[in-house]
Chimera marker file (.cmm) of the C-alpha trace (Angstrom):
<marker_set name="trace">
<marker id="1" x="-1.876" y="-13.462" z="-12.856" r="1" g="1" b="0" radius="0.5"/>
<marker id="2" x="-0.989" y="-16.761" z="-11.489" r="1" g="1" b="0" radius="0.5"/>
<marker id="3" x="2.847" y="-15.986" z="-11.311" r="1" g="1" b="0" radius="0.5"/>
<marker id="4" x="1.779" y="-12.687" z="-9.103" r="1" g="1" b="0" radius="0.5"/>
<marker id="5" x="-0.124" y="-15.081" z="-7.008" r="1" g="1" b="0" radius="0.5"/>
<marker id="6" x="2.530" y="-17.215" z="-6.223" r="1" g="1" b="0" radius="0.5"/>
<marker id="7" x="5.083" y="-14.549" z="-5.710" r="1" g="1" b="0" radius="0.5"/>
<marker id="8" x="2.575" y="-12.882" z="-2.955" r="1" g="1" b="0" radius="0.5"/>
<marker id="9" x="2.371" y="-16.452" z="-1.494" r="1" g="1" b="0" radius="0.5"/>
<marker id="10" x="6.018" y="-17.066" z="-1.565" r="1" g="1" b="0" radius="0.5"/>
<marker id="11" x="6.693" y="-13.809" z="0.184" r="1" g="1" b="0" radius="0.5"/>
<marker id="12" x="3.841" y="-14.549" z="2.849" r="1" g="1" b="0" radius="0.5"/>
<marker id="13" x="1.468" y="-11.825" z="2.011" r="1" g="1" b="0" radius="0.5"/>
<marker id="14" x="-1.977" y="-11.989" z="0.653" r="1" g="1" b="0" radius="0.5"/>
<marker id="15" x="-3.230" y="-10.488" z="-2.543" r="1" g="1" b="0" radius="0.5"/>
<marker id="16" x="-4.118" y="-7.039" z="-0.795" r="1" g="1" b="0" radius="0.5"/>
<marker id="17" x="-0.684" y="-6.826" z="0.828" r="1" g="1" b="0" radius="0.5"/>
<marker id="18" x="1.011" y="-7.803" z="-2.478" r="1" g="1" b="0" radius="0.5"/>
<marker id="19" x="-0.734" y="-5.203" z="-4.390" r="1" g="1" b="0" radius="0.5"/>
<marker id="20" x="0.942" y="-2.787" z="-2.140" r="1" g="1" b="0" radius="0.5"/>
<marker id="21" x="3.994" y="-4.432" z="-1.988" r="1" g="1" b="0" radius="0.5"/>
<marker id="22" x="4.206" y="-4.225" z="-5.943" r="1" g="1" b="0" radius="0.5"/>
<marker id="23" x="3.700" y="-0.515" z="-5.194" r="1" g="1" b="0" radius="0.5"/>
<marker id="24" x="6.658" y="-0.178" z="-3.434" r="1" g="1" b="0" radius="0.5"/>
<marker id="25" x="8.799" y="-2.059" z="-5.880" r="1" g="1" b="0" radius="0.5"/>
<marker id="26" x="8.287" y="0.835" z="-8.277" r="1" g="1" b="0" radius="0.5"/>
<marker id="27" x="11.182" y="2.306" z="-6.906" r="1" g="1" b="0" radius="0.5"/>
<marker id="28" x="14.436" y="-0.129" z="-7.639" r="1" g="1" b="0" radius="0.5"/>
<marker id="29" x="16.552" y="1.519" z="-5.082" r="1" g="1" b="0" radius="0.5"/>
<marker id="30" x="13.828" y="0.775" z="-2.221" r="1" g="1" b="0" radius="0.5"/>
<marker id="31" x="14.657" y="-2.839" z="-3.149" r="1" g="1" b="0" radius="0.5"/>
<marker id="32" x="17.853" y="-2.651" z="-3.259" r="1" g="1" b="0" radius="0.5"/>
<marker id="33" x="18.127" y="-0.530" z="0.061" r="1" g="1" b="0" radius="0.5"/>
<marker id="34" x="15.454" y="-2.137" z="2.162" r="1" g="1" b="0" radius="0.5"/>
<marker id="35" x="15.032" y="-5.277" z="1.048" r="1" g="1" b="0" radius="0.5"/>
<marker id="36" x="11.948" y="-7.646" z="0.995" r="1" g="1" b="0" radius="0.5"/>
<marker id="37" x="11.170" y="-8.209" z="4.690" r="1" g="1" b="0" radius="0.5"/>
<marker id="38" x="11.213" y="-4.355" z="5.114" r="1" g="1" b="0" radius="0.5"/>
<marker id="39" x="8.910" y="-3.967" z="2.146" r="1" g="1" b="0" radius="0.5"/>
<marker id="40" x="6.578" y="-6.784" z="3.424" r="1" g="1" b="0" radius="0.5"/>
<marker id="41" x="6.503" y="-4.909" z="6.848" r="1" g="1" b="0" radius="0.5"/>
<marker id="42" x="5.486" y="-1.664" z="4.877" r="1" g="1" b="0" radius="0.5"/>
<marker id="43" x="2.969" y="-3.377" z="2.595" r="1" g="1" b="0" radius="0.5"/>
<marker id="44" x="1.155" y="-4.736" z="5.812" r="1" g="1" b="0" radius="0.5"/>
<marker id="45" x="1.340" y="-1.143" z="7.588" r="1" g="1" b="0" radius="0.5"/>
<marker id="46" x="-0.109" y="0.375" z="4.426" r="1" g="1" b="0" radius="0.5"/>
<marker id="47" x="-2.872" y="-2.499" z="4.237" r="1" g="1" b="0" radius="0.5"/>
<marker id="48" x="-3.915" y="-1.618" z="7.912" r="1" g="1" b="0" radius="0.5"/>
<marker id="49" x="-3.513" y="2.275" z="7.441" r="1" g="1" b="0" radius="0.5"/>
<marker id="50" x="-5.657" y="1.708" z="4.395" r="1" g="1" b="0" radius="0.5"/>
<marker id="51" x="-8.644" y="-0.159" z="6.160" r="1" g="1" b="0" radius="0.5"/>
<marker id="52" x="-8.388" y="2.404" z="9.067" r="1" g="1" b="0" radius="0.5"/>
<marker id="53" x="-9.131" y="5.494" z="6.906" r="1" g="1" b="0" radius="0.5"/>
<marker id="54" x="-11.382" y="3.823" z="4.317" r="1" g="1" b="0" radius="0.5"/>
<marker id="55" x="-15.580" y="4.198" z="4.663" r="1" g="1" b="0" radius="0.5"/>
<marker id="56" x="-18.024" y="3.448" z="2.140" r="1" g="1" b="0" radius="0.5"/>
<marker id="57" x="-17.745" y="6.701" z="-0.109" r="1" g="1" b="0" radius="0.5"/>
<marker id="58" x="-13.971" y="7.175" z="0.503" r="1" g="1" b="0" radius="0.5"/>
<marker id="59" x="-12.926" y="6.973" z="-3.094" r="1" g="1" b="0" radius="0.5"/>
<marker id="60" x="-14.955" y="10.278" z="-3.815" r="1" g="1" b="0" radius="0.5"/>
<marker id="61" x="-13.993" y="11.992" z="-0.678" r="1" g="1" b="0" radius="0.5"/>
<marker id="62" x="-11.049" y="14.422" z="-0.991" r="1" g="1" b="0" radius="0.5"/>
<marker id="63" x="-10.503" y="14.986" z="2.615" r="1" g="1" b="0" radius="0.5"/>
<marker id="64" x="-10.187" y="11.289" z="3.245" r="1" g="1" b="0" radius="0.5"/>
<marker id="65" x="-7.741" y="10.746" z="0.597" r="1" g="1" b="0" radius="0.5"/>
<marker id="66" x="-5.800" y="13.668" z="1.647" r="1" g="1" b="0" radius="0.5"/>
<marker id="67" x="-5.622" y="12.214" z="5.095" r="1" g="1" b="0" radius="0.5"/>
<marker id="68" x="-4.757" y="8.611" z="3.705" r="1" g="1" b="0" radius="0.5"/>
<marker id="69" x="-1.820" y="10.247" z="1.349" r="1" g="1" b="0" radius="0.5"/>
<marker id="70" x="-0.369" y="11.643" z="4.801" r="1" g="1" b="0" radius="0.5"/>
<marker id="71" x="-0.851" y="8.698" z="6.267" r="1" g="1" b="0" radius="0.5"/>
<marker id="72" x="1.025" y="6.617" z="3.596" r="1" g="1" b="0" radius="0.5"/>
<marker id="73" x="3.874" y="9.166" z="3.755" r="1" g="1" b="0" radius="0.5"/>
<marker id="74" x="4.171" y="8.788" z="7.499" r="1" g="1" b="0" radius="0.5"/>
<marker id="75" x="4.545" y="5.036" z="6.927" r="1" g="1" b="0" radius="0.5"/>
<marker id="76" x="7.316" y="5.388" z="3.987" r="1" g="1" b="0" radius="0.5"/>
<marker id="77" x="9.257" y="7.993" z="6.097" r="1" g="1" b="0" radius="0.5"/>
<marker id="78" x="8.942" y="5.570" z="9.214" r="1" g="1" b="0" radius="0.5"/>
<marker id="79" x="10.923" y="2.807" z="7.672" r="1" g="1" b="0" radius="0.5"/>
<marker id="80" x="13.082" y="4.721" z="5.622" r="1" g="1" b="0" radius="0.5"/>
<marker id="81" x="11.534" y="4.378" z="2.220" r="1" g="1" b="0" radius="0.5"/>
<marker id="82" x="13.921" y="6.372" z="-0.434" r="1" g="1" b="0" radius="0.5"/>
<marker id="83" x="12.238" y="9.857" z="-0.803" r="1" g="1" b="0" radius="0.5"/>
<marker id="84" x="13.266" y="10.296" z="-4.900" r="1" g="1" b="0" radius="0.5"/>
<marker id="85" x="10.266" y="8.299" z="-5.982" r="1" g="1" b="0" radius="0.5"/>
<marker id="86" x="7.774" y="8.458" z="-2.751" r="1" g="1" b="0" radius="0.5"/>
<marker id="87" x="4.914" y="10.707" z="-4.462" r="1" g="1" b="0" radius="0.5"/>
<marker id="88" x="4.849" y="8.078" z="-7.123" r="1" g="1" b="0" radius="0.5"/>
<marker id="89" x="3.977" y="5.154" z="-4.750" r="1" g="1" b="0" radius="0.5"/>
<marker id="90" x="1.682" y="7.142" z="-2.661" r="1" g="1" b="0" radius="0.5"/>
<marker id="91" x="-0.230" y="7.668" z="-5.973" r="1" g="1" b="0" radius="0.5"/>
<marker id="92" x="0.268" y="3.910" z="-6.956" r="1" g="1" b="0" radius="0.5"/>
<marker id="93" x="-0.977" y="2.907" z="-3.370" r="1" g="1" b="0" radius="0.5"/>
<marker id="94" x="-4.163" y="5.189" z="-3.562" r="1" g="1" b="0" radius="0.5"/>
<marker id="95" x="-4.914" y="3.756" z="-7.099" r="1" g="1" b="0" radius="0.5"/>
<marker id="96" x="-4.358" y="0.207" z="-5.879" r="1" g="1" b="0" radius="0.5"/>
<marker id="97" x="-6.448" y="0.967" z="-2.859" r="1" g="1" b="0" radius="0.5"/>
<marker id="98" x="-9.320" y="2.154" z="-4.767" r="1" g="1" b="0" radius="0.5"/>
<marker id="99" x="-9.248" y="-1.112" z="-7.362" r="1" g="1" b="0" radius="0.5"/>
<marker id="100" x="-9.485" y="-2.973" z="-3.817" r="1" g="1" b="0" radius="0.5"/>
<marker id="101" x="-12.011" y="-0.893" z="-2.208" r="1" g="1" b="0" radius="0.5"/>
<marker id="102" x="-14.707" y="-3.524" z="-2.182" r="1" g="1" b="0" radius="0.5"/>
<marker id="103" x="-12.480" y="-5.709" z="-0.029" r="1" g="1" b="0" radius="0.5"/>
<marker id="104" x="-10.785" y="-2.686" z="2.106" r="1" g="1" b="0" radius="0.5"/>
<marker id="105" x="-14.193" y="-1.395" z="3.239" r="1" g="1" b="0" radius="0.5"/>
<marker id="106" x="-15.216" y="-3.172" z="6.533" r="1" g="1" b="0" radius="0.5"/>
<marker id="107" x="-19.008" y="-4.228" z="6.848" r="1" g="1" b="0" radius="0.5"/>
<marker id="108" x="-20.859" y="-1.245" z="8.112" r="1" g="1" b="0" radius="0.5"/>
<marker id="109" x="-23.384" y="-2.953" z="10.848" r="1" g="1" b="0" radius="0.5"/>
<link id1="1" id2="2" r="1" g="1" b="0" radius="0.2"/>
<link id1="2" id2="3" r="1" g="1" b="0" radius="0.2"/>
<link id1="3" id2="4" r="1" g="1" b="0" radius="0.2"/>
<link id1="4" id2="5" r="1" g="1" b="0" radius="0.2"/>
<link id1="5" id2="6" r="1" g="1" b="0" radius="0.2"/>
<link id1="6" id2="7" r="1" g="1" b="0" radius="0.2"/>
<link id1="7" id2="8" r="1" g="1" b="0" radius="0.2"/>
<link id1="8" id2="9" r="1" g="1" b="0" radius="0.2"/>
<link id1="9" id2="10" r="1" g="1" b="0" radius="0.2"/>
<link id1="10" id2="11" r="1" g="1" b="0" radius="0.2"/>
<link id1="11" id2="12" r="1" g="1" b="0" radius="0.2"/>
<link id1="12" id2="13" r="1" g="1" b="0" radius="0.2"/>
<link id1="13" id2="14" r="1" g="1" b="0" radius="0.2"/>
<link id1="14" id2="15" r="1" g="1" b="0" radius="0.2"/>
<link id1="15" id2="16" r="1" g="1" b="0" radius="0.2"/>
<link id1="16" id2="17" r="1" g="1" b="0" radius="0.2"/>
<link id1="17" id2="18" r="1" g="1" b="0" radius="0.2"/>
<link id1="18" id2="19" r="1" g="1" b="0" radius="0.2"/>
<link id1="19" id2="20" r="1" g="1" b="0" radius="0.2"/>
<link id1="20" id2="21" r="1" g="1" b="0" radius="0.2"/>
<link id1="21" id2="22" r="1" g="1" b="0" radius="0.2"/>
<link id1="22" id2="23" r="1" g="1" b="0" radius="0.2"/>
<link id1="23" id2="24" r="1" g="1" b="0" radius="0.2"/>
<link id1="24" id2="25" r="1" g="1" b="0" radius="0.2"/>
<link id1="25" id2="26" r="1" g="1" b="0" radius="0.2"/>
<link id1="26" id2="27" r="1" g="1" b="0" radius="0.2"/>
<link id1="27" id2="28" r="1" g="1" b="0" radius="0.2"/>
<link id1="28" id2="29" r="1" g="1" b="0" radius="0.2"/>
<link id1="29" id2="30" r="1" g="1" b="0" radius="0.2"/>
<link id1="30" id2="31" r="1" g="1" b="0" radius="0.2"/>
<link id1="31" id2="32" r="1" g="1" b="0" radius="0.2"/>
<link id1="32" id2="33" r="1" g="1" b="0" radius="0.2"/>
<link id1="33" id2="34" r="1" g="1" b="0" radius="0.2"/>
<link id1="34" id2="35" r="1" g="1" b="0" radius="0.2"/>
<link id1="35" id2="36" r="1" g="1" b="0" radius="0.2"/>
<link id1="36" id2="37" r="1" g="1" b="0" radius="0.2"/>
<link id1="37" id2="38" r="1" g="1" b="0" radius="0.2"/>
<link id1="38" id2="39" r="1" g="1" b="0" radius="0.2"/>
<link id1="39" id2="40" r="1" g="1" b="0" radius="0.2"/>
<link id1="40" id2="41" r="1" g="1" b="0" radius="0.2"/>
<link id1="41" id2="42" r="1" g="1" b="0" radius="0.2"/>
<link id1="42" id2="43" r="1" g="1" b="0" radius="0.2"/>
<link id1="43" id2="44" r="1" g="1" b="0" radius="0.2"/>
<link id1="44" id2="45" r="1" g="1" b="0" radius="0.2"/>
<link id1="45" id2="46" r="1" g="1" b="0" radius="0.2"/>
<link id1="46" id2="47" r="1" g="1" b="0" radius="0.2"/>
<link id1="47" id2="48" r="1" g="1" b="0" radius="0.2"/>
<link id1="48" id2="49" r="1" g="1" b="0" radius="0.2"/>
<link id1="49" id2="50" r="1" g="1" b="0" radius="0.2"/>
<link id1="50" id2="51" r="1" g="1" b="0" radius="0.2"/>
<link id1="51" id2="52" r="1" g="1" b="0" radius="0.2"/>
<link id1="52" id2="53" r="1" g="1" b="0" radius="0.2"/>
<link id1="53" id2="54" r="1" g="1" b="0" radius="0.2"/>
<link id1="54" id2="55" r="1" g="1" b="0" radius="0.2"/>
<link id1="55" id2="56" r="1" g="1" b="0" radius="0.2"/>
<link id1="56" id2="57" r="1" g="1" b="0" radius="0.2"/>
<link id1="57" id2="58" r="1" g="1" b="0" radius="0.2"/>
<link id1="58" id2="59" r="1" g="1" b="0" radius="0.2"/>
<link id1="59" id2="60" r="1" g="1" b="0" radius="0.2"/>
<link id1="60" id2="61" r="1" g="1" b="0" radius="0.2"/>
<link id1="61" id2="62" r="1" g="1" b="0" radius="0.2"/>
<link id1="62" id2="63" r="1" g="1" b="0" radius="0.2"/>
<link id1="63" id2="64" r="1" g="1" b="0" radius="0.2"/>
<link id1="64" id2="65" r="1" g="1" b="0" radius="0.2"/>
<link id1="65" id2="66" r="1" g="1" b="0" radius="0.2"/>
<link id1="66" id2="67" r="1" g="1" b="0" radius="0.2"/>
<link id1="67" id2="68" r="1" g="1" b="0" radius="0.2"/>
<link id1="68" id2="69" r="1" g="1" b="0" radius="0.2"/>
<link id1="69" id2="70" r="1" g="1" b="0" radius="0.2"/>
<link id1="70" id2="71" r="1" g="1" b="0" radius="0.2"/>
<link id1="71" id2="72" r="1" g="1" b="0" radius="0.2"/>
<link id1="72" id2="73" r="1" g="1" b="0" radius="0.2"/>
<link id1="73" id2="74" r="1" g="1" b="0" radius="0.2"/>
<link id1="74" id2="75" r="1" g="1" b="0" radius="0.2"/>
<link id1="75" id2="76" r="1" g="1" b="0" radius="0.2"/>
<link id1="76" id2="77" r="1" g="1" b="0" radius="0.2"/>
<link id1="77" id2="78" r="1" g="1" b="0" radius="0.2"/>
<link id1="78" id2="79" r="1" g="1" b="0" radius="0.2"/>
<link id1="79" id2="80" r="1" g="1" b="0" radius="0.2"/>
<link id1="80" id2="81" r="1" g="1" b="0" radius="0.2"/>
<link id1="81" id2="82" r="1" g="1" b="0" radius="0.2"/>
<link id1="82" id2="83" r="1" g="1" b="0" radius="0.2"/>
<link id1="83" id2="84" r="1" g="1" b="0" radius="0.2"/>
<link id1="84" id2="85" r="1" g="1" b="0" radius="0.2"/>
<link id1="85" id2="86" r="1" g="1" b="0" radius="0.2"/>
<link id1="86" id2="87" r="1" g="1" b="0" radius="0.2"/>
<link id1="87" id2="88" r="1" g="1" b="0" radius="0.2"/>
<link id1="88" id2="89" r="1" g="1" b="0" radius="0.2"/>
<link id1="89" id2="90" r="1" g="1" b="0" radius="0.2"/>
<link id1="90" id2="91" r="1" g="1" b="0" radius="0.2"/>
<link id1="91" id2="92" r="1" g="1" b="0" radius="0.2"/>
<link id1="92" id2="93" r="1" g="1" b="0" radius="0.2"/>
<link id1="93" id2="94" r="1" g="1" b="0" radius="0.2"/>
<link id1="94" id2="95" r="1" g="1" b="0" radius="0.2"/>
<link id1="95" id2="96" r="1" g="1" b="0" radius="0.2"/>
<link id1="96" id2="97" r="1" g="1" b="0" radius="0.2"/>
<link id1="97" id2="98" r="1" g="1" b="0" radius="0.2"/>
<link id1="98" id2="99" r="1" g="1" b="0" radius="0.2"/>
<link id1="99" id2="100" r="1" g="1" b="0" radius="0.2"/>
<link id1="100" id2="101" r="1" g="1" b="0" radius="0.2"/>
<link id1="101" id2="102" r="1" g="1" b="0" radius="0.2"/>
<link id1="102" id2="103" r="1" g="1" b="0" radius="0.2"/>
<link id1="103" id2="104" r="1" g="1" b="0" radius="0.2"/>
<link id1="104" id2="105" r="1" g="1" b="0" radius="0.2"/>
<link id1="105" id2="106" r="1" g="1" b="0" radius="0.2"/>
<link id1="106" id2="107" r="1" g="1" b="0" radius="0.2"/>
<link id1="107" id2="108" r="1" g="1" b="0" radius="0.2"/>
<link id1="108" id2="109" r="1" g="1" b="0" radius="0.2"/>
</marker_set>
């Protein structure tokens, strides 16, 4: 766990961004083709997209999750993420987002 925190810090990512970064790394060809800098940008955009799409009960609303999946796919295509394992990345990002749900939903006023 501490090693993962150090790796995230070395990359200049907070723990939420690093969670999405690790989801992107499941595809070795993406790491080889795109490199760390592009993957960092993708991770930051994913965090922003997830934050903008989530509501208090988003983890149980299929419509919100479908929109989020579509947004994730768009971001991956935008940066030229290799298509061979995109669906695995989408599923992993959704899973990571659900685990970070409390931190992602902005406080309702």
